[in-house]
C-alpha positions in Angstrom: -88.4 -103.5 -59.2 -87.3 -100.1 -58.0 -85.9 -99.7 -54.6 -87.8 -97.2 -52.4 -86.7 -95.4 -49.3 -88.2 -96.4 -46.0 -91.2 -94.3 -44.9 -90.6 -91.7 -42.2 -91.4 -92.8 -38.7 -94.8 -92.0 -37.3 -95.0 -88.8 -35.3 -96.6 -90.9 -32.5 -93.9 -93.7 -32.5 -92.1 -93.9 -29.1 -88.4 -93.2 -29.3 -87.9 -96.5 -27.4 -88.9 -98.4 -30.5 -86.7 -96.3 -32.7 -83.7 -96.9 -30.4 -84.4 -100.6 -30.3 -84.6 -100.8 -34.2 -81.2 -99.0 -34.4 -79.6 -101.8 -32.4 -79.4 -101.9 -28.6 -76.6 -103.9 -27.0 -74.9 -104.5 -23.7 -72.7 -101.4 -24.0 -75.6 -99.1 -24.4 -77.4 -100.8 -21.5 -74.5 -100.3 -19.2 -74.3 -96.6 -20.2 -78.0 -96.2 -19.6 -77.8 -97.9 -16.2 -75.1 -95.5 -15.1 -77.1 -92.5 -16.4 -80.3 -93.8 -14.8 -78.5 -94.2 -11.4 -77.1 -90.7 -11.7 -80.5 -89.2 -12.4 -82.2 -91.2 -9.7 -79.7 -89.8 -7.1 -80.7 -86.3 -8.2 -84.4 -87.1 -8.4 -84.7 -88.7 -5.0 -84.4 -85.6 -2.8 -86.1 -83.4 -5.4 -89.2 -85.6 -5.7 -89.8 -85.6 -1.9 -89.0 -81.8 -1.6 -91.4 -80.9 -4.4 -94.1 -83.1 -3.0 -93.8 -81.5 0.5 -93.7 -78.0 -1.0 -96.9 -78.9 -2.9 -98.8 -79.7 0.2 -98.8 -83.5 0.0 -96.7 -86.3 1.6 -93.2 -87.0 0.3 -94.3 -90.5 -0.7 -96.5 -89.1 -3.4 -93.5 -87.5 -5.0 -91.8 -90.9 -5.1 -95.0 -92.5 -6.6 -95.0 -89.8 -9.3 -91.3 -90.4 -10.1 -91.6 -94.1 -10.2 -94.8 -94.5 -12.3 -94.9 -91.3 -14.3 -91.1 -91.2 -14.9 -91.1 -94.8 -16.2 -94.1 -94.2 -18.6 -92.7 -90.9 -19.9 -89.5 -92.6 -21.0 -91.1 -95.8 -22.2 -93.7 -94.1 -24.4 -92.3 -90.6 -25.1 -91.1 -88.9 -28.2 -87.8 -87.8 -26.8 -84.7 -90.0 -26.4 -83.6 -88.3 -23.2 -86.7 -86.9 -21.4 -86.9 -87.5 -17.7 -90.4 -87.2 -16.2 -91.5 -86.6 -12.7 -92.8 -84.0 -10.4 -91.6 -80.5 -11.3 -91.0 -77.3 -9.3 -93.1 -75.3 -11.8 -96.2 -77.2 -10.6 -95.8 -76.5 -6.9 -98.1 -73.5 -6.8 -100.8 -75.1 -8.9 -100.7 -78.4 -6.9 -100.7 -76.6 -3.6 -103.7 -74.5 -4.7 -105.5 -77.7 -5.9 -104.9 -79.5 -2.6 -106.2 -76.5 -0.6 -109.3 -76.3 -2.7 -110.2 -79.9 -3.5 -108.0 -82.0 -1.2 -105.6 -84.8 -2.2 -108.4 -86.8 -3.8 -109.3 -83.8 -5.9 -105.6 -83.4 -6.9 -105.5 -87.1 -8.0 -108.7 -86.6 -10.0 -107.3 -83.4 -11.7 -104.1 -85.3 -12.6 -106.2 -88.1 -14.0 -108.3 -85.7 -16.1 -105.2 -83.9 -17.3 -103.8 -87.1 -18.6 -106.7 -87.6 -21.0 -106.5 -83.9 -22.0 -102.8 -84.3 -22.9 -103.6 -87.4 -24.9 -106.2 -85.4 -26.8 -103.7 -82.5 -27.4 -101.2 -84.9 -28.8 -103.8 -86.8 -30.9 -104.9 -83.4 -32.4 -101.3 -82.7 -33.3 -101.2 -79.5 -31.3 -97.7 -80.1 -30.0 -96.1 -78.3 -32.9 -98.0 -75.1 -32.0 -97.4 -75.2 -28.3 -93.7 -74.7 -29.0 -94.4 -71.3 -30.5 -94.8 -69.6 -27.2 -92.6 -66.4 -27.3 -89.2 -66.5 -25.5 -90.0 -63.5 -23.3 -93.1 -65.4 -22.0 -91.1 -68.5 -21.0 -88.4 -66.4 -19.3 -90.9 -64.3 -17.4 -92.9 -67.4 -16.5 -89.8 -69.3 -15.3 -88.6 -66.3 -13.2 -92.0 -66.0 -11.6 -92.1 -69.7 -10.8 -88.7 -69.4 -9.2 -89.9 -66.5 -6.9 -92.9 -68.5 -5.9 -90.9 -71.7 -5.2 -88.5 -69.7 -3.0 -91.3 -68.0 -1.1 -92.9 -71.4 -0.4 -89.7 -72.5 1.3 -89.2 -69.5 3.6 -91.2 -71.1 6.4 -89.0 -74.2 6.5 -85.8 -72.3 5.8 -86.3 -70.3 9.0 -88.3 -72.9 11.0 -91.2 -70.6 11.4 -94.4 -71.6 13.2 -97.4 -70.0 11.5 -100.6 -69.4 13.4 -102.6 -71.4 10.7 -102.3 -72.9 7.2 -99.8 -71.2 5.0 -101.7 -69.0 2.5 -101.3 -69.8 -1.2 -101.4 -66.2 -2.5 -98.0 -64.5 -2.7 -98.9 -61.3 -0.8 -100.8 -63.1 1.9 -98.0 -65.6 2.3 -95.5 -62.9 2.9 -97.8 -61.3 5.4 -98.2 -64.5 7.3 -94.5 -65.1 7.3 -93.8 -61.6 8.5 -96.3 -62.1 11.3 -94.5 -65.2 12.4 -91.0 -63.6 12.4 -90.7 -64.0 16.1 -90.7 -67.8 15.8 -87.5 -68.1 13.8 -85.5 -71.3 14.7 -81.7 -70.7 14.7 -81.2 -74.5 14.3 -83.3 -74.7 11.2 -81.6 -71.7 9.7 -78.2 -73.3 10.4 -79.2 -76.6 8.8 -80.7 -74.8 5.7 -77.6 -72.6 5.3 -75.2 -75.5 5.7 -77.2 -77.5 3.1 -77.0 -74.7 0.6 -73.3 -74.1 1.3 -72.6 -77.8 0.8 -74.6 -78.0 -2.4 -72.7 -75.0 -3.9 -69.3 -76.2 -2.5 -69.6 -79.7 -3.9 -70.7 -78.4 -7.3 -67.7 -76.1 -7.4 -65.1 -78.6 -6.2 -66.5 -81.8 -7.6 -68.9 -81.0 -10.4 -69.6 -84.6 -11.2 -70.7 -85.6 -7.7 -74.4 -85.6 -6.7 -74.2 -82.4 -4.7 -77.9 -82.3 -3.6 -78.0 -85.9 -2.3 -74.6 -85.4 -0.5 -75.9 -82.3 1.2 -79.2 -83.9 2.3 -77.5 -87.0 3.6 -74.9 -85.0 5.5 -77.6 -82.7 7.0 -79.6 -85.8 8.0 -76.6 -87.5 9.7 -75.6 -84.4 11.6 -79.1 -83.7 12.8 -79.6 -87.4 13.9 -76.1 -87.7 15.6 -76.2 -84.5 17.5 -79.9 -84.5 18.2 -80.5 -81.1 16.7 -84.1 -80.0 17.3 -85.5 -79.4 13.8 -88.5 -80.8 12.1 -87.9 -83.9 9.9 -89.9 -85.9 7.4 -90.6 -88.5 10.0 -91.8 -86.0 12.6 -94.2 -84.3 10.2 -95.3 -87.2 7.9 -94.4 -90.4 9.8 -92.7 -93.4 8.2 -92.7 -93.6 4.4 -94.4 -96.7 2.9 -92.1 -99.3 1.5 -94.0 -99.9 -1.8 -96.4 -97.9 -4.0 -100.1 -98.6 -3.4 -102.2 -100.8 -5.5 -103.8 -99.0 -8.5 -107.2 -97.5 -7.9 -109.5 -95.1 -9.8 -109.9 -91.7 -8.3 -113.3 -90.8 -6.7 -115.4 -89.5 -9.6 -118.6 -87.5 -8.9 -120.2 -84.6 -10.7 -119.2 -82.2 -7.9 -115.6 -83.5 -7.8 -115.3 -83.3 -11.6 -116.5 -79.7 -11.6 -114.1 -78.7 -8.8 -111.1 -80.5 -10.4 -111.7 -79.4 -14.0 -110.0 -75.9 -13.8 -106.9 -77.4 -12.2 -106.8 -80.2 -14.8 -106.8 -77.6 -17.6 -104.0 -75.7 -15.9 -102.0 -78.9 -15.4 -102.5 -79.7 -19.1 -101.3 -76.3 -20.4 -98.4 -76.1 -18.0 -97.4 -79.8 -18.5 -97.4 -79.5 -22.3 -95.3 -76.4 -22.2 -92.8 -77.6 -19.6 -92.4 -81.1 -21.3 -91.8 -79.7 -24.8 -89.4 -77.1 -23.5 -87.5 -79.8 -21.8 -87.4 -81.9 -24.9 -86.2 -78.9 -26.9 -83.4 -78.4 -24.4 -82.4 -82.1 -24.8 -82.4 -81.6 -28.6 -80.1 -78.7 -28.4 -77.7 -80.6 -26.2 -77.6 -83.7 -28.4 -78.5 -82.6 -32.0 -81.4 -85.0 -32.0 -85.1 -84.2 -32.7 -88.0 -85.2 -30.6 -91.6 -86.0 -31.7 -93.8 -83.4 -30.1 -97.1 -85.2 -30.4 -95.7 -88.6 -29.2 -94.2 -86.8 -26.2 -97.6 -85.2 -25.3 -99.4 -88.5 -25.7 -96.8 -90.1 -23.4 -97.2 -87.3 -20.8 -100.9 -88.0 -20.9 -100.5 -91.7 -20.2 -98.0 -91.0 -17.5 -100.4 -88.6 -15.7 -103.1 -91.2 -15.8 -100.7 -93.9 -14.5 -99.5 -91.6 -11.8 -103.0 -90.8 -10.6 -103.9 -94.5 -10.5 -101.1 -95.1 -8.1 -101.7 -92.0 -5.9 -99.2 -89.7 -7.5 -99.8 -86.2 -8.9 -99.0 -84.4 -12.2 -96.0 -85.5 -14.2 -94.1 -83.5 -16.8 -90.7 -83.5 -18.4 -88.1 -81.9 -16.1 -85.4 -79.8 -17.6 -82.7 -80.2 -14.9 -83.1 -84.0 -14.6 -83.2 -84.3 -18.4 -80.0 -82.3 -18.8 -78.4 -84.4 -16.1 -79.4 -87.5 -18.0 -77.8 -86.2 -21.2 -74.6 -85.3 -19.4 -74.4 -88.7 -17.7 -74.1 -90.4 -21.1 -77.6 -91.6 -21.7 -78.1 -93.6 -24.9 -81.8 -93.5 -25.0 -85.1 -93.9 -23.1 -83.9 -96.9 -21.2 -82.0 -94.7 -18.8 -85.2 -92.9 -17.8 -87.0 -96.1 -17.2 -84.1 -97.4 -15.1 -84.0 -94.1 -13.1 -87.6 -94.9 -12.1 -86.7 -98.4 -11.1 -83.8 -97.2 -9.0 -86.1 -94.9 -7.1 -88.4 -97.8 -6.5 -85.5 -99.8 -5.1 -84.9 -97.0 -2.7 -88.5 -97.3 -1.5 -88.2 -101.0 -1.1 -84.8 -101.0 0.7 -84.3 -97.7 2.4 -87.6 -95.9 2.9 -87.3 -95.7 6.7 -84.1 -93.7 6.4 -86.0 -90.9 4.7 -87.7 -90.1 8.0 -84.4 -88.6 9.3 -84.2 -86.0 6.5 -84.6 -82.4 8.0 -87.3 -80.3 6.2 -84.9 -77.4 6.4 -82.4 -79.3 4.3 -85.1 -80.0 1.6 -86.0 -76.3 1.8 -82.4 -75.5 1.1 -82.4 -77.8 -1.9 -85.5 -76.1 -3.4 -84.0 -72.6 -2.6 -81.0 -73.6 -4.8 -83.4 -75.0 -7.5 -85.3 -71.7 -7.5 -82.1 -69.7 -7.8 -80.9 -71.8 -10.7 -84.1 -71.7 -12.7 -84.6 -68.0 -12.4 -82.7 -67.3 -15.7 -81.5 -64.0 -14.3 -79.2 -63.1 -17.2 -81.9 -63.8 -19.8 -84.4 -61.8 -17.8 -82.1 -58.8 -17.6 -81.1 -59.1 -21.2 -84.7 -59.0 -22.4 -85.5 -56.0 -20.2 -82.6 -54.1 -21.8 -83.2 -55.4 -25.4 -86.4 -53.5 -26.3 -89.4 -51.9 -24.6 -91.7 -54.4 -26.2 -89.8 -57.5 -24.9 -89.4 -55.8 -21.5 -93.2 -55.3 -21.3 -94.0 -58.9 -22.2 -91.4 -60.4 -19.8 -92.3 -58.1 -16.9 -96.1 -58.4 -17.3 -95.8 -62.2 -17.5 -93.5 -62.3 -14.4 -95.9 -60.1 -12.4 -99.0 -62.0 -13.3 -97.4 -65.4 -12.5 -96.2 -64.1 -9.1 -99.3 -62.0 -8.0 -102.1 -63.6 -10.0 -102.1 -67.0 -11.6 -99.7 -69.2 -13.7 -102.2 -69.8 -16.5 -103.2 -66.1 -16.6 -99.6 -65.2 -16.9 -99.0 -67.5 -19.8 -102.2 -66.5 -21.6 -101.7 -62.8 -21.2 -98.0 -63.0 -22.0 -98.7 -65.0 -25.1 -101.3 -62.4 -26.2 -98.9 -59.5 -25.6 -96.2 -61.4 -27.5 -98.6 -61.8 -30.4 -99.4 -58.1 -30.4 -95.7 -57.2 -30.4 -95.2 -59.6 -33.3 -98.1 -58.1 -35.2 -96.8 -54.6 -34.7 -93.3 -55.5 -35.8 -94.5 -57.4 -38.9 -96.8 -54.5 -39.8 -93.8 -52.1 -39.7 -92.0 -54.5 -42.0 -94.6 -54.0 -44.7 -93.9 -51.1 -47.0 -95.5 -49.3 -50.0 -92.9 -47.8 -52.3 -93.4 -45.7 -55.4 -92.0 -47.4 -58.6 -91.0 -45.1 -61.4 -89.8 -47.8 -63.8 -92.1 -49.2 -66.4 -93.8 -46.1 -67.7 -94.4 -45.8 -71.5 -94.9 -42.2 -72.9 -97.0 -43.7 -75.7 -99.5 -45.1 -73.2 -99.9 -42.3 -70.7 -98.1 -39.9 -68.4 -97.7 -39.9 -64.7 -101.0 -38.2 -64.2 -102.8 -41.2 -65.7 -100.9 -44.0 -64.2 -98.9 -44.8 -61.1 -97.0 -47.9 -60.0 -96.3 -48.9 -56.4 -94.3 -51.9 -55.1 -95.7 -53.6 -52.0 -93.1 -55.3 -49.7 -93.6 -57.8 -46.9 -96.5 -59.8 -45.6 -99.8 -57.9 -46.1 -102.2 -59.0 -43.3 -104.6 -57.2 -41.0 -101.9 -55.3 -39.1 -100.3 -54.0 -42.3 -103.7 -53.4 -43.9 -104.7 -51.1 -41.1 -101.4 -49.1 -41.3 -101.0 -49.0 -45.1 -104.6 -49.1 -46.3 -105.1 -45.4 -46.0 -101.9 -44.8 -48.0 -103.0 -46.9 -50.9 -106.5 -45.4 -50.7 -105.3 -41.8 -51.0 -103.0 -42.5 -54.0 -105.9 -44.0 -55.9 -107.8 -40.8 -56.2 -106.6 -39.7 -59.7 -104.9 -42.2 -61.9 -106.8 -44.2 -64.5 -104.3 -47.1 -64.2 -103.3 -48.0 -60.7 -100.5 -50.7 -60.6 -99.4 -52.6 -57.5 -96.4 -54.9 -57.8 -96.9 -58.0 -55.5 -93.6 -59.7 -56.3 -92.3 -59.2 -52.8 -95.5 -60.1 -50.9 -95.1 -63.7 -49.5 -98.4 -63.8 -47.7 -101.8 -62.1 -47.5 -104.7 -62.7 -45.2 -108.4 -62.1 -45.7 -108.2 -58.6 -44.1 -105.5 -57.5 -46.5 -107.3 -59.0 -49.5 -110.5 -57.2 -48.4 -108.7 -53.9 -48.4 -107.8 -54.4 -52.1 -111.3 -55.4 -53.0 -112.5 -52.1 -51.6 -109.6 -50.3 -53.4 -110.6 -51.9 -56.7 -114.2 -50.7 -56.4 -112.9 -47.1 -55.7 -110.6 -47.1 -58.7 -113.5 -48.5 -60.9 -115.9 -45.8 -59.8 -113.4 -43.2 -61.0 -113.1 -44.9 -64.4 -109.7 -46.5 -63.7 -108.4 -50.0 -63.6 -106.5 -51.8 -60.8 -103.6 -54.0 -61.9 -102.0 -56.5 -59.5 -98.6 -57.7 -60.8 -96.6 -60.8 -59.8 -99.1 -62.3 -57.3 -98.2 -65.7 -55.9 -100.8 -68.4 -56.4 -101.9 -68.5 -52.7 -102.0 -64.6 -52.6 -104.1 -64.5 -55.8 -106.5 -67.2 -54.4 -107.0 -65.1 -51.2 -107.7 -62.0 -53.2 -110.1 -63.8 -55.4 -112.0 -65.4 -52.6 -112.5 -61.9 -51.0 -113.9 -60.4 -54.2 -110.9 -58.8 -55.7 -111.3 -60.8 -59.0 -111.4 -60.1 -62.7 -112.6 -57.9 -64.4 -112.7 -55.7 -61.3 -109.0 -56.5 -60.9 -106.5 -57.5 -63.6 -103.9 -60.0 -62.6 -100.7 -59.8 -64.7 -97.4 -61.6 -64.4 -95.0 -58.6 -65.0 -94.9 -54.9 -65.3 -94.3 -55.2 -69.0 -97.6 -57.0 -69.3 -99.3 -53.9 -67.9 -97.9 -51.9 -70.8 -99.5 -54.3 -73.3 -102.8 -54.5 -71.4 -103.0 -50.7 -71.4 -102.3 -50.5 -75.1 -105.0 -53.1 -75.9 -107.4 -51.3 -73.5 
């Protein structure tokens, strides 16, 4: 009996099972516990800050981290992914809350979970990763601007005359109108928080700088009685435990209102989670399973909605922290969620003392770090095409809509790619291979086609091929260097073959790959209208027999 190799793991198999099969002992558990605690310390202030910036209570950010974060790690296709609420969702979540209320947000999250499962089941995860780099940079920079703008109110302690507008321009107008209500105390707390975050990071890089800054700001405000707004004064006491699971309110009207937001959550969640998984792969040399990851994200969103949380995705900063902290696999992400749960059980009342200006300072630093300033400037300088894609994406994200920015940016990136690939295709005259005994240059020409020949190249080079087919009786095109041809390119050769035949000539296509030949044949460029030959020498023999 011959020995066979083990079959490759399923693309839907959670990495937790893979890690367990590899062998999981106490040493790995200890390392994962330390990594999970480190990530929980980072996630704790961020979860509440993102929830507040999104227009919901801080407790919902904790529910999202506990339930969603646990499920992402337990069922995901990445060893190191950390799930939870993400800054990139702040604008969408805030808009959803303003339009549909908190119940509509929970329903949109619930629907998005099923959509993400469907995306994973259809194996679309592989294609989502193909979003052009300028689009991701422009999108991330736009999100950073929006996050920072959403924190200006709390950074300066402003008192707006009404609800804060969601649109960027209107938001700035409302903030400017309230400039006379600036609180010096709130500004001082926010600046001190930012300074402490940056100082700790510089002097003690391994310390949890954000948590230290928030705790220090909370202690100073409480001890000295500084008059700034806190979590307790705005939201009241945090609950000690997550609520019991419950289905969201589902009616036809609620579904119709929540559906557009669910689609946006799905698109953004899929992109964000896979980008985070790719970052983790680059840091560790591992390889994630895209479709398993999307399926897990879907389950996590359903679970989060059942417990009153909102949309979950992979978070790049927390995932990178997990890797640097020495994570050995998904257990660290599961433990990070349990550590946050322990905080709720034991220390939830203390969160009421946290100043909102301090959390705004945390998000201001997050926005600055995620802006990818060097990458943005590098793309703007690299080429006009990349500059156009990144700038248009950035402007649409800031002034219009996140989903619109991604879709238009992706379309522009596709147009740029098509243009560049079209320029790579070339038609070159080929003098070799002529036989004086068969015919002179007036009767026969040979051209070599280089590069992929698809609709973009066909539009650019079709007229060239058409014009040189006016006279010769034997028109030879060498396809040896054509790796790919689409139906548009094949159709142009079918038309060319008819033109050559009407003038009494013959079109020879040499060295076609099997898939290229099949495409040509399907589109009507088949024998005897076209003669397919393996080499240029075969053209000589075919002409002699003819």
